[in-house]
KOLDRENGU-664705 format. One record per residue (C-alpha): x, y, z; residue number from 1. Coordinates in nm, 2 decimals, m for minus. Example, Ala and Ser with C-alpha at 12.3 -4.5 7.8 and 13.67 -1.06 7.14 Angstrom:
KOLDRENGU-664705
PAPA | c1 | c2 | c3 | i
PAPA | 1.23 | m0.45 | 0.78 | 1
PAPA | 1.37 | m0.11 | 0.71 | 2
***
This chain:
KOLDRENGU-664705
PAPA | c1 | c2 | c3 | i
PAPA | 11.88 | 4.06 | m8.24 | 1
PAPA | 11.76 | 4.29 | m7.97 | 2
PAPA | 11.40 | 4.26 | m8.08 | 3
PAPA | 11.41 | 3.88 | m8.07 | 4
PAPA | 11.58 | 3.88 | m7.74 | 5
PAPA | 11.32 | 4.13 | m7.60 | 6
PAPA | 11.04 | 3.90 | m7.73 | 7
PAPA | 11.19 | 3.60 | m7.57 | 8
PAPA | 11.24 | 3.79 | m7.24 | 9
PAPA | 10.87 | 3.90 | m7.25 | 10
PAPA | 10.75 | 3.54 | m7.32 | 11
PAPA | 10.96 | 3.41 | m7.03 | 12
PAPA | 10.81 | 3.67 | m6.80 | 13
PAPA | 10.46 | 3.58 | m6.91 | 14
PAPA | 10.53 | 3.21 | m6.86 | 15
PAPA | 10.67 | 3.28 | m6.51 | 16
PAPA | 10.36 | 3.48 | m6.42 | 17
PAPA | 10.12 | 3.21 | m6.55 | 18
PAPA | 10.31 | 2.94 | m6.36 | 19
PAPA | 10.28 | 3.15 | m6.04 | 20
PAPA | 9.91 | 3.19 | m6.09 | 21
PAPA | 9.87 | 2.82 | m6.15 | 22
PAPA | 9.99 | 2.76 | m5.80 | 23
PAPA | 9.70 | 2.98 | m5.67 | 24
PAPA | 9.42 | 2.76 | m5.82 | 25
PAPA | 9.35 | 2.58 | m5.48 | 26
PAPA | 9.30 | 2.92 | m5.32 | 27
PAPA | 9.06 | 3.04 | m5.59 | 28
PAPA | 8.86 | 2.72 | m5.56 | 29
PAPA | 8.84 | 2.76 | m5.18 | 30
PAPA | 8.72 | 3.12 | m5.23 | 31
PAPA | 8.45 | 3.01 | m5.48 | 32
PAPA | 8.33 | 2.74 | m5.23 | 33
PAPA | 8.32 | 3.00 | m4.96 | 34
PAPA | 8.11 | 3.23 | m5.17 | 35
PAPA | 7.87 | 2.94 | m5.25 | 36
PAPA | 7.84 | 2.85 | m4.88 | 37
PAPA | 7.78 | 3.22 | m4.80 | 38
PAPA | 7.50 | 3.24 | m5.05 | 39
PAPA | 7.34 | 2.93 | m4.90 | 40
PAPA | 7.34 | 3.06 | m4.54 | 41
PAPA | 6.99 | 3.09 | m4.40 | 42
PAPA | 6.91 | 3.44 | m4.28 | 43
PAPA | 6.73 | 3.29 | m3.98 | 44
PAPA | 6.97 | 3.24 | m3.69 | 45
PAPA | 7.05 | 2.88 | m3.60 | 46
PAPA | 6.81 | 2.75 | m3.87 | 47
PAPA | 6.90 | 2.43 | m4.05 | 48
PAPA | 7.03 | 2.48 | m4.41 | 49
PAPA | 6.84 | 2.28 | m4.67 | 50
PAPA | 7.00 | 2.24 | m5.01 | 51
PAPA | 6.80 | 2.10 | m5.30 | 52
PAPA | 6.97 | 1.92 | m5.57 | 53
PAPA | 6.82 | 1.99 | m5.92 | 54
PAPA | 6.78 | 1.66 | m6.09 | 55
PAPA | 6.69 | 1.60 | m6.45 | 56
PAPA | 6.38 | 1.40 | m6.54 | 57
PAPA | 6.11 | 1.58 | m6.34 | 58
PAPA | 5.79 | 1.39 | m6.25 | 59
PAPA | 5.52 | 1.40 | m5.99 | 60
PAPA | 5.60 | 1.46 | m5.62 | 61
PAPA | 5.58 | 1.15 | m5.41 | 62
PAPA | 5.39 | 1.14 | m5.08 | 63
PAPA | 5.60 | 1.01 | m4.79 | 64
PAPA | 5.42 | 0.74 | m4.59 | 65
PAPA | 5.47 | 0.80 | m4.22 | 66
PAPA | 5.30 | 0.65 | m3.91 | 67
PAPA | 4.97 | 0.81 | m3.81 | 68
PAPA | 4.97 | 1.06 | m3.53 | 69
PAPA | 4.60 | 1.09 | m3.51 | 70
PAPA | 4.58 | 0.94 | m3.16 | 71
PAPA | 4.84 | 1.18 | m3.03 | 72
PAPA | 4.67 | 1.48 | m3.17 | 73
PAPA | 4.33 | 1.36 | m3.04 | 74
PAPA | 4.48 | 1.32 | m2.69 | 75
PAPA | 4.62 | 1.67 | m2.70 | 76
PAPA | 4.29 | 1.81 | m2.81 | 77
PAPA | 4.09 | 1.63 | m2.54 | 78
PAPA | 4.35 | 1.72 | m2.27 | 79
PAPA | 4.34 | 2.09 | m2.38 | 80
PAPA | 3.96 | 2.09 | m2.39 | 81
PAPA | 3.91 | 1.94 | m2.04 | 82
PAPA | 4.19 | 2.14 | m1.88 | 83
PAPA | 4.04 | 2.46 | m2.01 | 84
PAPA | 3.69 | 2.34 | m1.91 | 85
PAPA | 3.81 | 2.29 | m1.56 | 86
PAPA | 4.08 | 2.56 | m1.51 | 87
PAPA | 3.88 | 2.86 | m1.64 | 88
PAPA | 3.57 | 2.81 | m1.41 | 89
PAPA | 3.79 | 2.72 | m1.11 | 90
PAPA | 4.01 | 3.03 | m1.17 | 91
PAPA | 3.70 | 3.25 | m1.20 | 92
PAPA | 3.55 | 3.11 | m0.88 | 93
PAPA | 3.87 | 3.14 | m0.68 | 94
PAPA | 3.92 | 3.50 | m0.80 | 95
PAPA | 3.56 | 3.59 | m0.71 | 96
PAPA | 3.59 | 3.43 | m0.37 | 97
PAPA | 3.91 | 3.60 | m0.28 | 98
PAPA | 3.83 | 3.94 | m0.42 | 99
PAPA | 3.46 | 4.00 | m0.35 | 100
PAPA | 3.41 | 3.77 | m0.04 | 101
PAPA | 3.74 | 3.73 | 0.13 | 102
PAPA | 3.84 | 3.54 | 0.44 | 103
PAPA | 3.61 | 3.54 | 0.74 | 104
PAPA | 3.68 | 3.73 | 1.06 | 105
PAPA | 3.68 | 3.58 | 1.41 | 106
PAPA | 3.40 | 3.73 | 1.62 | 107
PAPA | 3.22 | 3.66 | 1.94 | 108
PAPA | 2.93 | 3.40 | 1.92 | 109
PAPA | 2.60 | 3.57 | 1.99 | 110
PAPA | 2.41 | 3.44 | 2.29 | 111
PAPA | 2.17 | 3.16 | 2.22 | 112
PAPA | 2.32 | 3.09 | 1.88 | 113
PAPA | 2.48 | 2.75 | 1.79 | 114
PAPA | 2.73 | 2.79 | 1.51 | 115
PAPA | 2.72 | 2.54 | 1.22 | 116
PAPA | 3.01 | 2.32 | 1.17 | 117
PAPA | 3.11 | 2.49 | 0.84 | 118
PAPA | 3.12 | 2.83 | 1.01 | 119
PAPA | 3.44 | 2.74 | 1.19 | 120
PAPA | 3.64 | 2.76 | 0.86 | 121
PAPA | 3.80 | 3.08 | 0.75 | 122
PAPA | 3.81 | 3.06 | 0.37 | 123
PAPA | 3.48 | 3.07 | 0.17 | 124
PAPA | 3.57 | 2.79 | m0.06 | 125
PAPA | 3.66 | 2.57 | 0.24 | 126
PAPA | 3.33 | 2.66 | 0.40 | 127
PAPA | 3.14 | 2.56 | 0.08 | 128
PAPA | 3.32 | 2.23 | 0.06 | 129
PAPA | 3.25 | 2.15 | 0.43 | 130
PAPA | 2.88 | 2.25 | 0.40 | 131
PAPA | 2.78 | 2.08 | 0.07 | 132
PAPA | 3.04 | 1.81 | m0.01 | 133
PAPA | 3.19 | 1.67 | 0.31 | 134
PAPA | 2.99 | 1.53 | 0.60 | 135
PAPA | 2.98 | 1.70 | 0.94 | 136
PAPA | 3.20 | 1.58 | 1.22 | 137
PAPA | 2.89 | 1.48 | 1.42 | 138
PAPA | 2.77 | 1.25 | 1.13 | 139
PAPA | 3.12 | 1.10 | 1.11 | 140
PAPA | 3.12 | 1.03 | 1.48 | 141
PAPA | 2.78 | 0.87 | 1.48 | 142
PAPA | 2.88 | 0.65 | 1.19 | 143
PAPA | 3.18 | 0.54 | 1.38 | 144
PAPA | 2.97 | 0.46 | 1.68 | 145
PAPA | 2.72 | 0.26 | 1.47 | 146
PAPA | 3.01 | 0.06 | 1.32 | 147
PAPA | 3.15 | m0.02 | 1.66 | 148
PAPA | 2.80 | m0.13 | 1.78 | 149
PAPA | 2.75 | m0.35 | 1.47 | 150
PAPA | 3.09 | m0.51 | 1.53 | 151
PAPA | 3.01 | m0.57 | 1.90 | 152
PAPA | 2.68 | m0.75 | 1.80 | 153
PAPA | 2.87 | m0.97 | 1.55 | 154
PAPA | 3.12 | m1.06 | 1.82 | 155
PAPA | 2.83 | m1.16 | 2.05 | 156
PAPA | 2.67 | m1.37 | 1.77 | 157
PAPA | 3.00 | m1.54 | 1.69 | 158
PAPA | 3.05 | m1.62 | 2.06 | 159
PAPA | 2.70 | m1.76 | 2.09 | 160
PAPA | 2.74 | m1.97 | 1.77 | 161
PAPA | 3.06 | m2.11 | 1.91 | 162
PAPA | 2.89 | m2.21 | 2.24 | 163
PAPA | 2.60 | m2.38 | 2.05 | 164
PAPA | 2.84 | m2.58 | 1.84 | 165
PAPA | 3.04 | m2.68 | 2.15 | 166
PAPA | 2.72 | m2.81 | 2.32 | 167
PAPA | 2.61 | m2.99 | 2.00 | 168
PAPA | 2.95 | m3.16 | 1.99 | 169
PAPA | 2.93 | m3.24 | 2.36 | 170
PAPA | 2.58 | m3.40 | 2.36 | 171
PAPA | 2.56 | m3.53 | 2.01 | 172
PAPA | 2.18 | m3.53 | 1.99 | 173
PAPA | 2.14 | m3.28 | 1.70 | 174
PAPA | 2.27 | m3.30 | 1.34 | 175
PAPA | 2.30 | m2.92 | 1.31 | 176
PAPA | 2.20 | m2.61 | 1.49 | 177
PAPA | 1.97 | m2.49 | 1.21 | 178
PAPA | 1.64 | m2.62 | 1.07 | 179
PAPA | 1.55 | m2.68 | 0.71 | 180
PAPA | 1.17 | m2.65 | 0.66 | 181
PAPA | 1.00 | m2.91 | 0.44 | 182
PAPA | 0.77 | m2.82 | 0.16 | 183
PAPA | 0.45 | m3.03 | 0.17 | 184
PAPA | 0.35 | m2.96 | m0.19 | 185
PAPA | 0.62 | m3.18 | m0.33 | 186
PAPA | 0.52 | m3.47 | m0.10 | 187
PAPA | 0.15 | m3.43 | m0.20 | 188
PAPA | 0.25 | m3.42 | m0.57 | 189
PAPA | 0.46 | m3.73 | m0.54 | 190
PAPA | 0.18 | m3.91 | m0.35 | 191
PAPA | m0.08 | m3.81 | m0.61 | 192
PAPA | 0.15 | m3.92 | m0.89 | 193
PAPA | 0.20 | m4.26 | m0.72 | 194
PAPA | m0.18 | m4.31 | m0.68 | 195
PAPA | m0.24 | m4.22 | m1.04 | 196
PAPA | 0.02 | m4.47 | m1.16 | 197
PAPA | m0.12 | m4.74 | m0.94 | 198
PAPA | m0.48 | m4.68 | m1.07 | 199
PAPA | m0.35 | m4.70 | m1.43 | 200
PAPA | m0.15 | m5.02 | m1.38 | 201
PAPA | m0.42 | m5.19 | m1.17 | 202
PAPA | m0.36 | m5.51 | m1.00 | 203
***
């Protein structure tokens, strides 16, 4: 009797233990999911995690059809080329002008010497631009004077034309204030053609 009762007690204890472990199944599943997630963590910080699902069947890999980016890459290549083509020489010229030449110093003008217009600038690059690219202030001033003269002459001509038209309207003895020359070759040709037709037709 004691052996049977001890066996029953042992079975009841085992059943109680298994029933208590059964309640811990959600916790064990959570731990297993955590281990899987930990194994999938990318060692690179803040990098996206990509999980591949193994599917049965296999087969060839498919090429994804995406819009062409050729124009964008071509634009970037051309922009990079021309920026470097202009930036590198300009940087070299600027460094050379500032390191080896430097800004000009203000000195007294020698007696009998007339300074050029580009010699009034301090920086060597500014002097180069004023000498070889831009026009001198004297040329700009003379161009402006010529423009004023031309406009004054046009004003005189318009005034004279207005007076001529007013006299023509007042007297009424001319059709216009200009003259259209006549070309005699057309009249001679028409007269010769008329004489030829008359000789062919006869009386």
